[in-house]
Every structure is written in C-alpha cells, then in structure tokens.
N, C-alpha and C positions, 0 to 999 in steps of 0.2 A: 087150565093150562091145555094147551091143543098138543098131540105129537104129530108129525110130519115126516115123512121118509123122503128125502133128499138123493140123490146119486150126485157123488163126486169120483171122479176119475173110474166111473163104471162100477163103481161099490156103492150099494146103498148104505144109508145112515139115518138114524132115527134119530130126532133133535125135537125140542119141546118150544114153543115158542105161545106166547100169550094169544087168547083167542080172538079169531079176527084178522089176524097174520099171517097165515098161512100161505095166501097169494104171494104175500110180499116176501117171505122166505123161500120160496120156490123160486121167486126172480133172483133174488141173491145167490140161492146154490146155483143158479144157471148160469151166472155171471163169473162165479168162482169157479164153476167147471168150466167156462170157456177158456179163462186164463190156463187154468190146467191142460185143457186139451194144445193151447198156442206153445206151452214151455213142450211138451210132449213133442207137438209137430216140430219143435223147433232142434229136437234130438236132446231137450233135457232128460236125463233120467235120473231113478232115486225111488226110494220108499213112497209111499203115500204123504206120510209128514212130511220129506221134504218137499215133495212138489206143492202140499200144501203152504209151508212156508213162503217157499218162492212167490205162489201165486196171491198170497199176501202181501208182500212185499212189492208188488207189480201193482196190485188195486190201491195200495198205500202210496205208491208214487204218484199215483194218477189221482188220489184224493189232495195231495198235497200241491199238485200242480194246479189242479181247480181253485185253491185255498191260495196260492200266490197269484195267479189271475185276478181272483176275488179283491185282493189287496190291491191290484193294480187299477182294476175299475175305480174304488173306492178314492185311490189317490188322484184318480182323472175326474172325480165328481161322480162317478156311477154310483150304482147302488153298494151299501157299505155292506161286508158279509157279515154274519152271526159274531159274537163275541170268539173272541180266537181261543181264549180258555176252555169257552165251550165245545167249540169245536176238538180242541186236543182232547179234553177229555173223552169223546165220544170215540174219536181214533184210538185213544188207551182201551175203553170199552171194548171197542170190536177187535183189537189186536187180541185182547185176554181173550176173547169168543174164539178167536180163529185157534190160537193155544191150546183152547179146552177140547175142541172139535180134533186138534191134530193127535193130540194124546188119545183121544177116545177111539178115532182111526187105527192108530197104531198099536192100543190093545186088540181092536176088533181082528187085526188081520195079524 
C-alpha cells in the first residue's frame, strides 16, 4: 500500500492507495482540487469539508450526465455503457471515499 500526499484547497493530505496507482490518485486529486478552486472563484465559501462535499456533488453530477449520455447512445444503437448496477456501486464507493476524506480533513484542521 503506497502513501501519497495530495493537495486539496491548498492543504496537504496524506492518503493511501494501491501500489502503482499513485499517478492516478494525483490526477483525481487535481480534478477535485480544480472543482474546489472553481467554487472558491465563484464566491462559494465554507469549511474544507463543505467545499469538498460541494466539489463531490459537482463531480457526481458530471458523472451522471455522462452515464445518461451513454444510455442515450445505447438507445440509438451506439456502444452500450457498463452495467448500470456496477456504475452505481462504483459511484457509491467513491462517495463513501469522499466522505471519509472530508472527515479526515475536518479532523486535521
């Protein structure tokens, strides 16, 4: 298990990931941090936990939009998306992980 230090909203956070997944974790953290930066630039304020929750909602909204688009493509004879049940389970796993990170951030600051 590897340990990676990511930066969210200007604050360092050490998280664990599977060996070999460090690069992916940096990419994911950069995306989340970018969403937080957009919120802050738009005048949204609040605790780190609040901003992280808002960013996770934006990211989940993007994901759901893409899942709906994929469903539309399937209806038109396009490439079928992965099993919806599997996608929903993965979104729930990611949501749980975001909540865990928000709690860790809240405790750290």
